[in-house]
Legacy VTK file of the C-alpha trace (Angstrom):
# vtk DataFile Version 3.0
C-alpha trace
ASCII
DATASET POLYDATA
POINTS 409 float
95.024 131.110 124.312
95.166 129.685 120.967
93.592 126.628 122.193
90.079 128.069 122.448
89.913 129.467 118.661
91.368 125.931 117.726
88.387 124.332 119.502
85.950 126.623 118.414
86.931 125.954 114.770
86.925 122.063 115.633
83.654 122.131 116.988
82.397 123.693 114.034
83.743 121.392 111.832
82.079 118.414 113.610
79.276 117.568 111.545
81.899 117.209 108.392
83.983 115.297 110.484
81.416 112.684 111.334
80.264 112.413 107.313
84.320 111.731 107.199
83.717 108.861 109.371
80.913 107.773 108.118
82.074 107.792 104.302
85.046 105.618 105.756
82.851 103.107 107.735
80.763 102.654 104.471
83.927 102.013 102.318
86.441 99.523 104.306
89.021 98.123 102.803
91.435 95.474 104.872
95.095 95.706 105.672
97.418 95.454 102.930
94.589 96.452 100.605
93.611 100.081 101.506
93.922 101.511 98.013
90.772 103.757 97.508
91.172 105.192 101.679
94.472 106.131 100.769
93.301 108.264 97.984
90.578 109.545 100.134
92.904 110.667 103.142
95.147 112.559 100.233
92.732 114.201 98.336
91.349 115.467 101.959
94.525 116.659 102.751
94.968 118.525 99.279
91.734 120.152 99.606
92.893 121.592 102.889
95.841 122.986 101.354
98.397 120.620 102.257
101.448 120.699 99.664
104.005 118.446 101.238
102.245 114.941 101.497
104.169 111.730 101.389
102.443 108.608 99.690
103.110 104.941 100.090
105.531 105.267 102.852
106.709 101.637 104.035
104.041 100.253 101.397
101.019 101.981 101.697
101.308 105.092 104.726
100.814 108.714 104.020
102.511 111.591 106.085
101.588 115.221 105.578
103.602 118.149 106.765
102.301 121.322 108.678
105.046 123.840 108.892
104.631 126.937 111.403
105.822 130.209 110.584
108.856 130.017 113.313
110.926 127.008 114.402
110.193 124.927 117.245
109.820 120.601 117.448
108.505 118.661 115.449
104.921 116.889 116.878
103.994 113.461 115.092
99.921 112.330 115.438
99.499 108.958 114.125
96.303 107.603 112.862
95.348 103.791 111.335
92.769 103.488 108.858
92.546 99.527 107.763
89.470 97.614 108.717
88.601 93.920 109.263
87.512 90.946 107.368
84.280 90.834 109.656
80.850 91.060 108.055
79.139 94.015 109.602
75.874 93.576 111.562
75.054 96.699 113.034
72.404 97.883 110.484
73.336 101.592 110.660
72.574 103.731 107.874
76.231 103.884 107.065
77.023 100.187 107.137
79.746 98.826 105.474
79.176 98.044 101.768
82.094 95.952 101.088
80.687 92.438 102.119
83.071 90.526 104.725
84.747 93.715 105.609
83.923 96.072 108.286
85.686 99.013 110.475
85.040 97.117 113.686
87.793 98.813 115.529
87.197 102.580 115.471
89.677 103.136 112.757
87.623 105.014 110.436
87.254 107.257 113.717
90.741 107.491 114.354
91.301 108.988 110.365
88.288 111.142 110.587
89.425 112.898 113.773
93.247 113.447 112.476
91.757 114.710 109.493
89.872 117.123 111.215
92.486 118.168 113.237
94.834 118.644 109.927
91.741 121.089 108.520
91.448 123.164 111.397
95.490 123.525 111.997
96.102 124.028 108.535
93.722 127.123 109.047
96.113 128.335 111.736
99.292 127.854 110.536
100.637 131.128 111.032
100.183 130.527 115.034
102.476 127.660 114.891
106.007 127.658 116.041
107.264 124.122 114.820
106.132 121.373 112.804
102.898 118.857 113.102
103.496 115.635 110.939
100.267 113.833 110.418
100.785 110.220 110.122
98.349 107.854 108.684
99.418 104.357 109.144
98.009 101.317 106.778
97.492 97.631 108.076
97.619 98.099 111.787
95.264 94.694 112.005
97.450 92.093 110.554
100.981 91.145 110.780
103.679 92.427 110.194
101.650 95.635 110.394
102.236 98.676 108.619
104.098 100.699 111.539
107.362 98.968 111.507
107.663 99.279 107.901
106.771 102.926 108.131
109.256 103.274 110.535
111.713 101.497 108.669
111.344 103.714 105.386
111.939 106.740 107.774
108.550 108.428 109.080
109.961 109.031 112.342
113.394 110.653 111.650
112.144 114.039 111.478
109.886 113.883 114.483
110.639 114.881 118.003
107.637 113.448 119.894
104.742 111.502 118.757
101.247 110.535 120.049
98.239 108.457 118.964
94.779 107.474 120.428
92.539 104.965 120.299
88.343 105.077 120.643
87.454 102.490 123.174
84.104 100.899 123.032
82.120 99.559 125.074
83.566 102.008 127.893
81.093 104.933 128.594
81.938 108.241 126.569
83.070 111.075 128.729
86.386 110.051 129.792
89.983 110.400 128.740
92.511 107.579 129.927
96.410 107.065 129.881
98.440 104.803 131.077
101.910 105.168 132.094
104.737 102.505 131.332
103.767 99.189 129.996
100.071 100.116 128.436
99.364 97.311 126.205
100.853 93.475 125.794
102.925 91.886 123.080
100.951 89.595 121.253
102.471 86.475 120.206
100.719 83.400 118.277
101.753 79.720 118.686
101.038 76.649 116.436
101.707 72.787 117.189
100.960 69.981 115.158
101.273 66.586 116.161
101.730 63.537 114.630
101.202 59.862 116.069
100.303 56.766 114.767
96.401 56.311 114.156
94.366 53.185 114.216
91.075 51.393 115.497
89.488 52.774 118.779
89.317 49.243 120.088
92.890 48.887 120.055
94.578 51.919 121.426
97.896 49.989 122.376
98.989 49.652 118.451
98.647 53.390 118.168
100.000 56.574 119.084
96.858 58.770 120.554
97.773 62.059 119.267
94.330 63.322 121.303
95.805 61.797 124.565
99.234 63.502 123.499
97.415 67.183 122.845
95.458 66.743 125.894
98.867 66.544 128.154
100.244 69.055 125.863
97.647 71.649 126.554
97.533 70.763 130.672
101.145 71.269 130.772
101.572 74.310 128.858
99.302 76.349 131.843
102.218 75.254 134.221
104.559 77.831 132.365
102.443 80.627 133.646
101.695 79.305 137.026
104.858 77.651 137.775
107.848 79.214 135.182
106.995 82.823 135.240
107.873 85.492 138.254
104.241 85.678 139.622
104.981 89.591 139.992
104.983 89.935 136.027
102.011 89.684 134.078
101.703 86.763 131.294
99.027 85.005 129.617
98.747 81.843 127.752
95.560 80.896 125.632
94.806 77.742 123.999
92.525 78.847 121.646
91.953 75.529 119.147
92.391 71.974 119.793
91.576 69.929 116.295
91.995 66.099 116.107
89.886 63.399 114.200
86.970 63.610 111.371
84.257 62.767 113.686
84.404 59.228 114.030
83.378 57.416 117.258
86.116 54.275 116.529
89.087 56.083 114.859
92.026 57.009 116.920
93.445 60.310 115.110
97.057 60.231 114.116
97.220 64.128 113.814
96.011 66.883 116.407
96.529 70.789 115.961
96.603 73.197 118.885
96.635 76.784 118.425
96.855 79.872 120.898
98.245 83.170 121.917
100.713 84.228 124.349
100.649 88.118 125.844
103.314 89.422 127.657
105.140 92.861 128.921
108.593 92.039 129.859
111.030 91.027 127.255
112.560 88.093 129.220
109.079 86.618 130.067
108.365 86.905 126.555
111.765 84.985 125.563
110.906 82.347 128.510
107.389 81.250 127.375
108.490 81.147 123.660
111.293 78.329 124.536
109.210 77.024 126.950
106.246 76.185 124.774
108.610 74.786 121.967
110.820 72.398 124.611
107.876 71.231 126.988
105.895 69.880 123.680
108.660 68.076 122.202
109.810 66.329 125.637
105.741 65.538 126.224
105.524 64.178 122.837
108.847 62.301 122.724
107.578 60.656 126.097
104.417 59.269 124.126
106.481 58.458 120.748
105.081 61.012 118.962
106.396 63.800 117.038
105.805 67.773 116.712
106.226 70.769 114.940
105.987 74.049 117.062
105.608 77.328 115.122
106.084 80.235 117.194
105.047 83.834 115.788
105.860 87.164 117.496
103.446 89.868 117.056
103.953 93.349 118.009
106.193 94.457 120.897
104.688 95.666 124.266
103.258 99.048 124.033
105.208 101.412 126.526
104.251 104.930 127.163
106.798 107.193 128.346
106.454 108.475 131.546
107.148 111.895 131.351
105.343 112.334 128.156
102.263 110.631 129.612
102.346 112.627 132.585
102.483 115.619 130.397
99.217 114.691 128.547
97.515 113.595 131.907
98.265 117.496 132.815
97.096 118.705 129.549
93.917 116.994 129.518
93.336 117.484 133.067
93.542 121.346 132.494
91.562 121.445 129.089
88.799 119.199 130.362
88.595 118.980 134.095
89.917 116.581 136.527
86.655 114.532 136.537
86.999 113.855 132.548
90.482 112.368 133.026
91.643 109.398 134.345
94.431 106.458 134.780
93.747 103.047 133.263
94.921 99.375 133.939
97.491 98.107 131.490
95.908 95.995 128.983
96.024 92.820 127.092
95.785 93.416 124.087
97.984 94.501 121.174
99.010 98.026 119.277
101.707 98.091 116.573
102.119 102.082 117.652
104.565 100.271 119.959
107.000 100.395 117.333
106.721 104.244 117.259
107.104 104.483 121.070
110.116 102.262 121.014
111.709 105.087 118.381
111.059 108.362 119.835
109.032 109.723 123.184
105.270 109.849 123.490
102.323 107.974 124.689
98.937 106.669 123.293
95.948 107.392 125.235
92.441 106.234 125.099
88.700 108.031 124.495
86.144 106.222 125.613
83.574 106.102 123.179
80.747 103.610 124.163
76.813 104.385 124.821
74.772 101.948 126.933
71.610 103.866 125.936
71.814 103.817 122.243
73.271 100.295 122.503
76.821 100.941 121.772
78.118 98.834 124.114
79.801 95.823 121.819
83.549 94.929 122.193
85.840 95.927 119.584
86.285 93.356 116.436
82.379 92.228 117.041
80.298 92.357 113.831
77.726 95.053 115.744
80.689 97.491 116.759
80.124 100.951 116.766
81.280 104.277 118.688
79.748 107.225 119.984
80.377 109.577 117.501
80.879 112.342 120.140
84.368 110.748 120.492
85.362 112.278 117.248
85.291 115.657 118.711
87.056 115.118 122.086
89.665 113.191 120.458
90.276 115.992 118.251
90.676 118.322 121.493
93.317 116.181 122.735
95.657 116.535 120.017
94.954 120.297 119.909
95.948 120.667 123.475
99.232 118.762 122.805
99.641 121.242 119.452
99.128 124.269 121.959
101.707 123.125 124.365
104.536 122.615 121.941
103.831 124.654 119.202
101.825 127.688 119.969
103.548 130.930 119.586
102.470 132.667 123.091
104.616 129.879 124.902
107.935 131.604 125.363
111.143 129.717 124.000
112.814 129.157 127.052
109.683 127.686 128.305
109.889 125.197 125.489
113.491 124.355 125.757
112.594 123.272 129.176
110.178 121.383 128.141
112.129 119.319 125.511
115.037 119.039 127.575
112.838 117.414 130.771
110.629 115.365 128.482
113.629 113.400 127.366
LINES 1 410
409 0 1 2 3 4 5 6 7 8 9 10 11 12 13 14 15 16 17 18 19 20 21 22 23 24 25 26 27 28 29 30 31 32 33 34 35 36 37 38 39 40 41 42 43 44 45 46 47 48 49 50 51 52 53 54 55 56 57 58 59 60 61 62 63 64 65 66 67 68 69 70 71 72 73 74 75 76 77 78 79 80 81 82 83 84 85 86 87 88 89 90 91 92 93 94 95 96 97 98 99 100 101 102 103 104 105 106 107 108 109 110 111 112 113 114 115 116 117 118 119 120 121 122 123 124 125 126 127 128 129 130 131 132 133 134 135 136 137 138 139 140 141 142 143 144 145 146 147 148 149 150 151 152 153 154 155 156 157 158 159 160 161 162 163 164 165 166 167 168 169 170 171 172 173 174 175 176 177 178 179 180 181 182 183 184 185 186 187 188 189 190 191 192 193 194 195 196 197 198 199 200 201 202 203 204 205 206 207 208 209 210 211 212 213 214 215 216 217 218 219 220 221 222 223 224 225 226 227 228 229 230 231 232 233 234 235 236 237 238 239 240 241 242 243 244 245 246 247 248 249 250 251 252 253 254 255 256 257 258 259 260 261 262 263 264 265 266 267 268 269 270 271 272 273 274 275 276 277 278 279 280 281 282 283 284 285 286 287 288 289 290 291 292 293 294 295 296 297 298 299 300 301 302 303 304 305 306 307 308 309 310 311 312 313 314 315 316 317 318 319 320 321 322 323 324 325 326 327 328 329 330 331 332 333 334 335 336 337 338 339 340 341 342 343 344 345 346 347 348 349 350 351 352 353 354 355 356 357 358 359 360 361 362 363 364 365 366 367 368 369 370 371 372 373 374 375 376 377 378 379 380 381 382 383 384 385 386 387 388 389 390 391 392 393 394 395 396 397 398 399 400 401 402 403 404 405 406 407 408
């Protein structure tokens, strides 16, 4: 099998992969500002021998082609490379050297993993029938995200299937997990500005108390989930911010601010919640002689893993790593703009657990002390290699490939 040779080469490159990850971790750049990171990725690809490299796709994305010596499908692999505006507090030897910015979500690991796979497969190019398109995406963390812009620029036009992975800390290292169908939610955000009439706290009758109005709004918004949403469909509405007044005990504030997030999967539930937030807030404010401005911002769509492609990778991973290593995971309420990729092409987004309780690697994503077990870099790379072998290995007969392609659609 081709895979065993590729795996051996990937394992031999592990320490180098770790060094790439640590360099990226030391030099993080936030979304839409990943200038040096892009240069670093391109320089690495060129050093591996890649010549067909596209830059600035959708504003900041990169793609590199590895074309086999025979015809076959084109498989897209995606990794994101932006960091977050968080002050790192890990005390790692390779901690961020950029104040207020850190890789707190594992994107440095995603990029290092895909670079390692690109290096190994470039050395095995003659063994491939078909094409691997390595897609490095900017700005996953901040709306509107880089994924949609890359797709609008045509990054998936020549791709048949697309796959991506995400490291998952603090879940203990050693498992690869998958979720068929809806896997991650659509993350939306809302902001409500309430305008009342301020005055002296001793004379509430001469005011329109924005705090009271805001309290009614916060309480009633929860009934959208409990009484308006189909209980068989998932949905979360969380008010995260409520601000009013300047701290004085004897002043009724004329303004109040409410912020929150909505997480859904079904498009009709998403539409309903957006509409109800607006109309319910307006009616409550009118009832109390206040006015309001409601801003609802849609985030990424819900991430939907295609069933056949997800079942395929689950079986591939079980065959390579053993049944005990691969598990189904429940859907999650977090968001990911890889959802845009899966709206365009069949594929799947899977997870590699990367926590290590013994080493203190147990903090959640987007935490100042976030880290991951670097062994996950190697396991993630092996996942990509197993997908390549299935679709592109020359040892697979052309009739078998045709059967897989037809069945997957």
